[in-house]
C-alpha positions as CSV (number, residue, x, y, z in Angstrom):
1,M,108.6,125.6,120.1
2,P,111.0,124.8,116.9
3,R,114.7,123.5,117.4
4,S,116.8,126.5,116.7
5,T,118.9,125.4,113.4
6,T,121.6,127.9,113.7
7,H,124.7,125.4,115.1
8,L,123.3,123.0,112.8
9,P,125.8,121.7,110.0
10,P,123.5,121.9,106.1
11,L,121.5,119.7,105.1
12,E,123.6,118.4,102.2
13,R,126.5,117.9,104.7
14,V,124.1,115.3,106.5
15,L,123.4,113.3,103.0
16,E,126.9,113.3,102.3
17,A,127.3,112.3,105.8
18,V,124.5,109.2,105.2
19,S,126.4,108.0,102.1
20,A,129.6,107.5,103.6
21,A,128.2,106.1,106.1
22,R,126.8,103.3,104.5
23,E,129.5,103.2,101.9
24,R,131.9,102.2,104.3
25,G,129.2,99.5,106.1
26,R,128.4,101.7,109.1
27,L,124.5,100.9,108.4
28,G,123.4,102.3,112.1
29,T,125.1,104.7,111.5
30,A,123.9,105.7,108.6
31,R,120.6,105.8,109.9
32,R,120.8,108.0,113.0
33,A,122.1,110.4,110.3
34,L,119.3,109.6,107.9
35,E,117.1,110.1,110.8
36,H,118.1,113.6,111.4
37,A,117.7,114.3,107.9
38,Y,113.7,113.4,108.3
39,E,113.5,116.0,111.4
40,R,114.8,118.8,109.4
41,L,112.3,118.0,106.0
42,G,110.7,121.2,106.7
43,E,112.8,123.7,108.2
44,S,113.4,125.2,104.8
45,S,112.5,125.3,101.0
46,A,116.1,124.3,100.6
47,A,115.4,121.4,103.0
48,R,112.2,120.3,101.2
49,E,114.2,120.8,97.2
50,L,116.3,118.0,99.0
51,Q,113.8,115.3,99.7
52,P,114.8,113.1,95.8
53,H,118.4,113.0,97.2
54,M,117.3,112.1,100.1
55,A,114.4,109.6,99.2
56,E,117.7,108.0,96.5
57,E,119.4,107.6,100.2
58,A,116.8,105.7,102.2
59,E,117.1,103.5,98.8
60,L,120.4,102.3,99.6
61,L,120.0,102.7,102.9
62,G,116.9,99.8,102.8
63,R,118.9,98.0,100.2
64,E,121.8,97.1,102.3
65,L,119.6,96.7,105.4
66,A,118.0,94.3,103.7
67,V,121.1,91.9,102.6
68,R,122.5,92.6,106.1
69,G,119.1,91.0,107.2
70,A,116.7,93.5,108.6
71,P,114.0,93.4,106.7
72,L,112.4,95.6,109.7
73,A,114.5,98.5,108.9
74,A,114.6,98.0,105.3
75,M,111.1,98.4,104.8
76,S,111.1,101.4,107.4
77,E,113.3,103.0,105.1
78,W,111.6,102.3,101.7
79,M,108.5,103.5,103.1
80,R,109.9,106.7,104.1
81,A,111.1,106.7,100.5
82,T,107.8,105.9,99.3
83,D,106.9,108.8,101.8
84,L,109.3,111.4,99.7
85,G,107.7,110.6,96.5
86,R,110.4,107.5,94.9
87,D,108.9,104.4,93.8
88,Q,109.7,101.5,96.2
89,R,106.9,98.7,94.8
90,R,109.4,97.1,94.0
91,N,112.0,96.6,96.6
92,L,108.9,96.1,98.8
93,S,107.3,93.5,97.2
94,R,110.1,91.6,96.8
95,L,110.6,92.3,100.7
96,T,107.1,90.8,101.3
97,E,107.5,87.7,98.7
98,Q,110.1,86.8,101.9
99,Y,108.1,87.5,104.7
100,P,107.2,83.9,105.1
101,R,110.8,84.0,106.5
102,W,111.0,86.5,109.0
103,R,107.7,86.3,109.8
104,P,107.1,86.4,113.9
105,E,106.6,83.2,114.9
106,P,103.0,82.9,117.3
107,S,103.6,81.5,120.8
108,S,101.5,81.3,123.7
109,I,100.1,84.0,125.3
110,G,98.9,82.2,128.6
111,V,95.5,81.1,127.6
112,A,94.9,77.6,127.7
113,K,96.8,74.8,125.1
114,D,96.0,74.8,121.7
115,A,93.7,78.7,121.6
116,L,95.3,81.8,121.1
117,T,99.1,82.3,120.3
118,A,100.5,85.4,118.7
119,A,104.5,87.5,118.4
120,A,104.2,90.8,117.4
121,S,107.3,92.5,115.0
122,G,108.8,95.1,116.3
123,A,108.2,98.7,115.7
124,F,109.1,100.3,111.8
125,W,108.1,103.2,110.0
126,V,105.2,103.3,107.5
127,G,106.1,106.7,106.2
128,L,107.8,110.0,107.7
129,E,105.7,110.6,110.7
130,Q,104.2,107.3,111.7
131,R,104.9,103.9,112.6
132,G,103.1,100.4,112.6
133,R,103.9,96.9,114.2
134,I,103.3,93.3,113.0
135,L,101.4,91.0,114.5
136,T,100.5,87.1,114.1
137,L,98.1,85.9,115.3
138,A,96.9,81.6,115.1
139,G,94.3,79.4,116.7
140,G,91.3,80.9,118.2
141,I,89.8,83.8,120.4
142,T,87.2,81.9,122.5
143,G,85.4,84.2,125.3
144,S,87.7,83.0,128.4
145,G,90.7,84.1,125.8
146,T,89.6,87.8,125.2
147,D,91.3,89.8,128.4
148,A,94.6,87.9,127.0
149,F,94.0,89.0,123.4
150,R,92.6,92.1,124.9
151,R,96.2,92.8,126.6
152,V,97.9,91.4,123.3
153,L,96.9,94.3,121.3
154,G,97.2,97.0,123.8
155,L,101.1,96.3,124.1
156,A,101.7,95.5,120.0
157,S,99.5,98.5,118.8
158,S,101.7,100.5,122.3
159,G,103.6,103.6,120.6
160,V,102.5,103.1,116.8
161,E,99.8,103.8,114.8
162,W,99.4,101.1,112.1
163,L,98.8,97.9,113.5
164,L,98.7,95.3,110.8
165,L,97.8,91.7,111.5
166,D,98.7,88.7,110.0
167,V,95.7,86.6,110.6
168,Q,96.6,83.4,108.0
169,E,96.8,81.0,111.0
170,L,94.0,82.5,112.8
171,T,91.3,79.5,113.4
172,Y,88.3,80.8,115.1
173,V,86.9,84.8,116.2
174,G,83.7,85.0,118.6
175,S,82.1,88.8,118.9
176,A,83.9,89.6,121.6
177,G,87.4,89.1,119.7
178,L,86.3,91.6,116.8
179,A,84.6,94.1,119.5
180,V,88.5,94.1,120.5
181,V,89.5,94.4,117.3
182,V,87.4,97.3,116.6
183,K,88.1,99.3,119.7
184,T,91.4,98.5,118.9
185,A,90.8,100.8,115.1
186,E,89.3,103.2,116.5
187,T,91.8,104.0,119.2
188,L,94.5,104.3,116.6
189,R,92.0,105.9,113.9
190,S,92.1,108.8,116.1
191,A,96.1,108.7,116.2
192,G,95.4,109.1,112.3
193,G,96.4,105.3,111.5
194,A,94.2,102.1,111.7
195,V,93.9,98.6,111.5
196,A,94.1,96.6,109.0
197,L,93.8,92.6,108.5
198,F,96.0,90.2,106.1
199,S,95.9,86.9,104.7
200,L,92.5,86.5,106.4
201,S,90.7,83.3,106.1
202,S,88.1,82.5,103.7
203,N,85.4,82.6,106.5
204,L,86.8,85.5,108.2
205,K,86.6,87.6,105.6
206,L,82.7,86.8,104.9
207,L,82.6,87.5,109.1
208,V,83.9,90.8,108.3
209,E,81.6,91.9,105.5
210,T,78.9,90.4,107.0
211,L,79.3,92.4,109.6
212,G,80.1,95.5,108.2
213,L,83.7,96.0,109.5
214,A,85.2,95.9,106.3
215,A,85.7,99.7,106.6
216,S,87.0,99.5,110.3
217,L,89.5,96.5,109.9
218,H,90.4,97.5,106.5
219,P,91.6,93.7,105.7
220,V,93.4,92.9,102.2
221,E,94.6,90.0,100.6
222,D,98.5,90.1,102.0
223,L,101.8,92.3,103.5
224,Q,101.9,93.6,100.2
225,A,98.5,95.0,100.0
226,A,98.2,96.5,103.7
227,L,101.3,98.9,103.2
228,N,99.8,99.5,99.7
229,L,97.0,100.8,101.8
230,V,99.2,102.3,105.0
231,H,100.5,104.2,101.9
232,E,97.7,105.1,100.1
233,R,95.7,106.8,103.1
């Protein structure tokens, strides 16, 4: 049942509160107020007419968050501003160029030494209604490590529709490991999302393409390309 809007403040006032909180440096308050505004987008045609103002506030808030060293929060706001029709390619490009500085650093997942290590980012918005997460992988996914890898993918894909796999440091993956990724991709696709692999080695890219898995695993060049893929879909 739709939530009653009888006692809610006008959306214009909510956006004014976003702006005021942002200008005072109260970014958490600004994000919560903007979240409230996003939730009310579909309540009337008048609300939809405020999309440009909402997108502008999202862009400005994203800039402040980036300055404060909160890249995932900044990316969330810029991806949602993109969904609202405001071009954020320049902001997102700057942020993804700095990705090596805030990239999740892989660590042990409890398998044999020198095998697979992994690290996941927090969840972030990739659009108005969908969330994503970055998972970095390093080392190799051997047969003995498949169960641990399955658990890692299950945890990383929980609560999101998009899983962006940074495989720059992945040195080996066997057929069993790829099967686990494909299964995860199928699960996310049923929820309206997908898996995207980025920063693949030439050998891994060739393997994915040779096995006919490109349509399922969406191999792309880098994080920026992965975000572009999300927006295009």
